[in-house]
N, C-alpha and C positions, 0 to 999 in steps of 0.2 A: 336657278330661278332668275338670275340676273343676266348680265351681259355674256356670261359664259355658256348660256344655253345654246345648244346646237340647233341649226335650222333657222329659218326666218320666222318672224312672228306669225305670219299668215298660215304657216304650215301646222302650227300647234293647235290642237283641238281646244274648244272652249270649255269642255267639261272633262272629268275623269282624271286619272293619274298623270296624264301628259299635259294638263292645263298649267298655265303659269301660276295661278293662285294655289293650286293643290300642294305645291312644294312648301308653302308656308305652314301647313298643318303641323309639321314636325320641326319647325324653326323656333328656337327659344326667343328670338326677337319678336315673334308674333304675340307673345304674352304682353310685352310692353306696348306694342301697337294696339292690341285689343283694349287695354285699359284706357289708352288715349282716345280711341274711337268711342268707347262707351261714355267718356266724359263729354265729348263733343255731341253725342246723341242726347245725353241727359240735359245739356245746356239748351236744347231746343225746347221751348215752352210746352208744346204738345207732348213730346216724348217724356220730358221731365215730369209732367203731371201724371202721365200714364204709369211711369215707373214708381212714383211716390204712392200711388193708389193701389197698384196691382202686383208689383214685382216682389219677389222673395230674395232679391240679391243681397239685401242687408242681413237678413236672418239666416239664409241658406246659400251663401255665395258658391260653395263647392258644388252643390247640386246644380245651380244655375250655370256654372262653368261647364259641367259635364253635359248638360242638356244642350247648351249652345253649341258645343263642339260637335255633338252628335248630329244636330240639325244642319250645321255647315257641311259636314261630311256628306249627308244625304243630298243637300242642294247642289253639290258639285260632283255627284256620282255620275259615272259614265252611262248608267241605265236611265233613259227618259222616264220610265215608269216610277222609279224610285224618286226622282226629282219632282214629278207631278204629284205623287202621294204626299211628299213632305210639304210641298207648296200648299196643297189643300189643307193639310193639318195646321200649318202656320196661319193661313187665312181664317180658319175656324177659331183658332185661339185669339187672334187679334180682333175678330168681329165681336168678341165678348167684352172688349175693353173700350169703354167710352165714359165720359163724365165731364166734370168741370174742375178747373184748378182753384187755388185759394183766392184768386182774383175774379172768379166767375167766368173765366174764358173756357169755352168747350174744347174738349179734345176727343179725338177718335183715332184709334190705332189703325184703322183702315184708310185713313187719309193718304192719298197717293203721293202728295208732295212730301209729307212727313216720312213715308216709307222710302222715298227716293233719297232723302237726307241720310237715313241709316246706311244705305248702300254707299252713298258718297263718302261718309266718314270712314268706312272700311277701306275703300280704295285709296283715299288720300293718306290715311294712316299707314297703309302698306308702302306707298311711295316714300313717305317721310321716313319710315323705318329703314328702308334701304339706303336713303341718303345719309341719315345720321350714323349708320353703321359702316360708312365708307364704301358701300357697294351700290352707288346710284344706278337706277335703271336707265338703259338706253331708250331712245324715243320709240323704236319699233316694239320693244318689250312692253313699255308703258302703254302704248296704244292698244296692243293686243290684250293686256290685262284689263284695261278699261272696257274693252268689248266684252270680256268675260263677265264683268260686274253688271253691264247693261243687260246682258242676257239673263243674268241672275235676277235682276229686277223684273224683267219681262216674264220670267217664270212665276213670279208672285202676282204681278199686276195685269198680265196679259200683254203689255207692251212696256217699253222703256222710255216713253215719251216725256216723263218728268225729269229725266236727265238729258243734258245736251248730247247730241249725237257726236259732235266733234270734241276731241280732248282739249283743244285750245279753248273752246267755249266753256268747257267744264271748269277750268280754273277761275274764270270770271264768275260763274255761277257759285262756286264754293266760297270765294272771297265775299261775294254779296251776302250770302246767308250768314257768314261769320260776322260781318260788319253790321247787318241790319236786323237779324232775327234772334241770334243767340243771346241768352241771359244768364245771369248768375243764379240759376235755379237751385231749389233745395236739393233736388236729386244730385246735381253736379257737386254741390258742397258736401253731401253725404259721402259720395265716392272718394272725393279728394281728402277729406279731413276726418271722417269717422270710420269708413269701411276698413281701412288698413289698421287703424288703432284698435278696432274691436273685432278683427277678423277671427272667427272661431277656428279651432284646430280641425284639420281634416281627420278622418277616422284613424289614419295611421298614427297620429300624434295625440289622440284624445286621452291617452293614459299618462301624458307628461305635461300637465298644464303649466307648471312653473317654467319648464324649458321653452315651451311654446310662447309664453308671455314674454320671456326674456328676449327671444329672437324677434318677436313681433315689435317689441318696443324699439328695437334698433332698425329693423328693415322697413317697418310701416312708414315712418316719416321720410325715409329715403325714397321709397316708391312714390309717395305723394309729391315730393320735391321734383323728382325726375319727370313725373307726369305733367306738373304745372309748367316746368321749363320747356317741355316739348309742344305745348299748345300754341296755336297761332297768336302772335303778339297782339293783334287788334282785340282778340277776345280777352286775353289776360288784362289788357288795359281797361276795357269796358267793364269787366267783371271785378276789377280791383283785386286780382289775385296776387298775394305777396310772393315774391321770388326769393328763395334762400340764397345768401351769398355763395358763389361757387356752384350753384345748381346747374348752369349750362355745361360746365366742365364735367360735373358728375353725370349728367344725362348723356353726354357724348361718350364718356367712358363706359357707361352701362350698355349702350347700344353696340359700341365697338367690341366689348367683351362678349356679349351675346353673339355677335357676328362671327367671332373666332371659332364657334362650334362647327362651322362649316368644314373645318379641317378634320373633324372626328370621322371615324369610319361610318359608312352607311348603316343605318339600323340601330346605332347606339342610342339615339334619341327618338323615341316614338311618343308623341303627345298622348295618344289614346292609352298606351300602356301606363304612362305616368299618372294620368288622371284616374284610371281605374284602380291603380295600386294605392293611391292616396285615399280613395273612398272605399277600399275593400275591407270588409270585416274579417278579423281573424277566424271567426266561426264559419266562414264560407267554405264550400267544398271546392272552390277554385284552387287549382294547384299552386297558385301564387300565395295562397293564404299562409302557408308555412313560413315563407320568407317574410310576409307582413308580420306574423306573430313574433318572429325573431327580432325584427326591427323594432316593434313595439316594446319588447322586453329590454332592448338596449336603450331606447328612449326613456323608459321608466327609470333605469339605473342612472342615466345621465341626469334626469330630473332630481332624483334622490341626492346625487352628488352635489348638484347645485344648491339644494337646501342645506346640506351639511356645510358647505363653504360659506353660507350666509353668517356674518358675525353674530355671536350670541352675547347676551349680557349687556348691561349699561343701557344708555339711551341710544338706540340705533336709528332713531328717526322713524318717519312713517314707512310702513311696509310698501315697497314699490309694486308688489304684485298681490294685493289683498284678495282679489277675486280668485286668482289662480290658487292661492293657498287654501282659501275656503273651499274651492271645488275639490282640491286634493284631500282635504280633511273629510269632506262629506263622502267622497268616493271610498276612502279607507273605512269610514264608519259603516257605510252600506255594505261593503264587501265583508267586513268582519262580522256583522250581525246577520248577514244573509238576507237583509231587507231588500225587497225588489219593488217597492212602491214609491211614487213621487208624491210630493205635496201638491195641493191644488194649484199653488202659485207656479211651481215648476212645470206642471202639466200644461198650464195655460201658456207659459212662455215658450216651452220647448215644442209643443205639438199644435195647440190651437192657433196661436198668434204667428201664422206663417209669414206675414209681411214684416213682422218685427216693429209695428208701430204702437204696441201697447194696448191694442183693442182687438176684439174679435168682431168681424163683420163679413159680408159676403166675399170680398176679395180673398180672405184667408181660406174659406172653404173652397172657393174656386181654384185656389192654388193647390189644395189637396187633390181635387179632381183632375187638375191639369197634370200633376206629377204622376198620378196613377194611370191616366190615359197615355202619357208619354212612355211610362215603363212598359205598358202592355201593347203599345203601338196600335191603339184602337182605331177602327174605321168610324165614320160619321154616326151611324145608328147607335152603336154601343157607347160611343163617347157622349152623345146627347143623353142617353139613358143615365149615364153616370152623373153628368152635370145636373140633370133634373132631380136625381135622388139627393144630391148634396144641397140643391136649392130648397127642397122640401125640409131637409134637416135644419138648414139655416132659419127658415120660417119658424120651425118648432123651437129652436134655441132662442130666437129673438122674442117670441111670445112668452117664454118662461123666464128669461134672465134679464131682458132689457128693462130694468125697473124705472129708469129715468126717462125713457122714451126718446133717447137721442139717436136711435137707429143702429146702435152698436152695443157690444157687451164689453165692459171694462174688466180688468183683472179683479178688481174689488167686488164687482157684481157677481162674477163667477165664483170667487172664493167664498163669498158670504152665503151663496145659495148652496154650495157643495152639492150640486145636482147629480142625480143619476141620469146620464145622458142616453141610456139605452131605451129611448122611446121608439115608437113605430117607425119614424122616419130614418133613424139610424140603422134599424134592422133592415130597412129597405136598401140603404146604402150598402150594407154588408152583402145582401143578396145580389144586388146588381154587380158588385165587385167580384163576387164568386162566379157569376155567369160570364163576366168578361175574362176572368182568368182561366176558366175552363174552356179553352179554345176548341177542343174536340167535341164538346157537348156530351161528355161521358157521364156527367153527374158527379165526378170526382176530379180532384186536382192531383196530377202526378208530379214527379220530381222536376221534370223539365218546365212545366207550367208554373210550379211554385218558384223555381229559380228565376224565371222571367220576371216575376213580380218583385221578389225580394232581393235577388242577386246574392242570396246566402244559401247555406246548406239546407237540405230538406230534413228538418228536425222532426222526424217521425221514427218511432221504434219499429224498424222494419222486421224485427223478429216476431213482433206481436200483431202486425198488421200486414196488409198486402202492399204497403208503400204508397197508398193513396190518401187523400185528404178529403173527407166528405163535407157536404154542405153544412150540416149542423155543427161540426167541429170548427170549420172555418168561420162561420158566423159567430159562434161562441167566443172564439179567440179574438176576433175583431172587436166585439162588444166589450170583452174583458179589458182590452187595451184602451179603448176610447172612453169607457165609463168607469173602469176600475183604476185607471191611472197606473196600470202595471208596467214596470220598466223592463228593459232587457228582453224584449220580444223581437221577432222579425220586423215589426212595424217601426221600431226605433230608427234603423237606417233609412226607412222609407219616408217617415213623416216627422221625426224628431231631430235626426242628425243633420248637420250642416252640409 
């Protein structure tokens, strides 16, 4: 990807496996660079406000990571039809995001200058990543990669006019935005100081909460310190970001260590495989599920050992992982009793509050629609039908549950009402979702269609049925999950898991 790439920069294609950027997909350094780029995006007032109001990155970071990676893969695909389809999907998604920030300033996710800044942060973070890891890009490679990013922006906006044509002018543009426009936004602070400290376990580790909490307590602050140290100095100064002693050395070491993975044999590190494995349920009929189940069993044993090693008796001081131990105890109680229902508070937090802000409003239901549409890769007509169905459900919920008239539903309002959510609008959501999943229009969902939605096994008794899933059964199961708060269903990985 760097200076060792054969051929001149002009000979490499702008898209596809031979592009300069494509090699970053499986580069561990890119994980650090993506975190850095996301903070720079979130520090822009318009982007920060849009993230705060609409994004699920705090409550569902692993889902966001998976979807972002999939989108980037599509946008740099060699097939123009794949790129055009993904660009159209992203534009529809962003067109639904607009509003005002806490200071009354409007934001619009379709603003062209703002979208250019997103692309700019990706390019600049890639260049910085290579420099910090001791593999700086030569001028030809840098210019060609910049051309790739400008074409990426053009695929979204129709042209790349919001980014300077010349790379030399780009650096003046980038420094100007950092100096004059970036702020210490709430979204940036959340990413730096809350996300890593509260990062939920991926599906692979959700059976070992104590072990996950212990590792997160160590790694979380280090990631935050590394990210802060890597940000442009003018922004750190203006935002008043504290820098941990030794953080620059730690940052350099982290990038250098990640860069050493280039000496591993080809194919050993595949980002797509890693992401899918982390999010794979042991109940899946994916062949990798057996490996995941074995890993989960090992993690549970390690978690149990960690609890055994915790000193007993006397005044041991405050429990460093109270939430983790509470989750472990609750899980054990549930498994022992065979109970498969959540409390109203758990259902609100795990399923309804998709953005993690403690309230239910339209962005939460829009996030559900967005995830379902992404899973099923819907075209515009089907996607619009799904969003319209969720919008009708939101109006129904708001009328029934918003007792104080503030335009949103609090956890207390939801728990106090203990409503049955299976009203006409939710039934419509289920019917639209069934139609979208039934790709061949057969009136039933087969194993392949079921797997496309849930990414889990087709849990039907094939000895007693023909292996298909009828409309009434699908609608009934969806309503049972959404209104009965039943846990451990295929919908958990879809709407409840991180």
